[in-house]
C-alpha positions as CSV (number, residue, x, y, z in Angstrom):
1,M,-13.4,-19.1,16.9
2,A,-10.9,-21.6,15.5
3,K,-12.3,-21.1,12.0
4,K,-11.7,-17.4,12.2
5,I,-8.1,-17.8,13.4
6,V,-7.4,-20.4,10.6
7,L,-8.8,-18.0,8.0
8,L,-6.8,-15.1,9.3
9,V,-3.6,-17.1,9.3
10,L,-4.3,-18.5,5.8
11,G,-5.1,-15.0,4.5
12,L,-1.8,-13.7,5.9
13,L,0.1,-16.6,4.4
14,V,-1.5,-16.0,1.0
15,M,-0.7,-12.2,1.2
16,A,2.9,-13.0,2.1
17,L,3.3,-15.4,-0.8
18,G,1.7,-12.9,-3.2
19,F,4.0,-10.1,-1.9
20,Y,7.0,-12.4,-2.3
21,G,6.0,-13.2,-5.9
22,L,5.5,-9.6,-6.6
23,I,8.9,-8.6,-5.4
24,V,11.0,-11.6,-6.5
25,L,9.4,-12.5,-9.8
26,W,8.2,-9.1,-11.1
27,W,10.8,-6.8,-9.6
28,P,11.5,-4.5,-12.6
29,Q,7.8,-4.0,-13.4
30,F,7.0,-3.5,-9.7
31,A,9.8,-1.0,-9.3
32,G,8.6,0.9,-12.4
33,V,5.0,1.1,-11.2
34,F,6.0,2.0,-7.6
35,L,8.3,4.8,-8.7
36,G,5.7,5.9,-11.3
37,L,3.1,6.2,-8.6
38,L,5.3,7.8,-6.0
39,G,5.1,11.3,-7.6
40,P,1.3,11.5,-7.7
41,A,1.0,9.9,-4.2
42,I,3.3,12.6,-2.8
43,F,1.2,15.3,-4.6
44,L,-2.0,14.0,-3.2
45,V,-0.6,13.8,0.3
46,G,0.6,17.4,-0.1
47,L,-2.9,18.4,-1.4
48,I,-4.6,16.8,1.6
49,I,-2.2,18.6,4.0
50,F,-2.8,21.9,2.3
51,F,-6.6,21.5,2.6
52,I,-6.2,20.5,6.3
53,G,-4.2,23.6,6.9
54,W,-6.7,25.8,4.9
55,S,-9.7,24.5,6.8
56,A,-8.0,24.6,10.3
57,E,-9.5,27.2,12.6
58,E,-7.3,29.2,14.9
């Protein structure tokens, strides 16, 4: 049980450090990629909502 907790905490710590490095060190590239993917992501969410509405039975 202790091994699992240590691995979970270590994984969270490594993810936090990676996220920090992504934001602080690579901010311009991160912002460009994020904003570039925002349009297609919104399109896909809209497409999923459309198909949910299309297949909904009344």
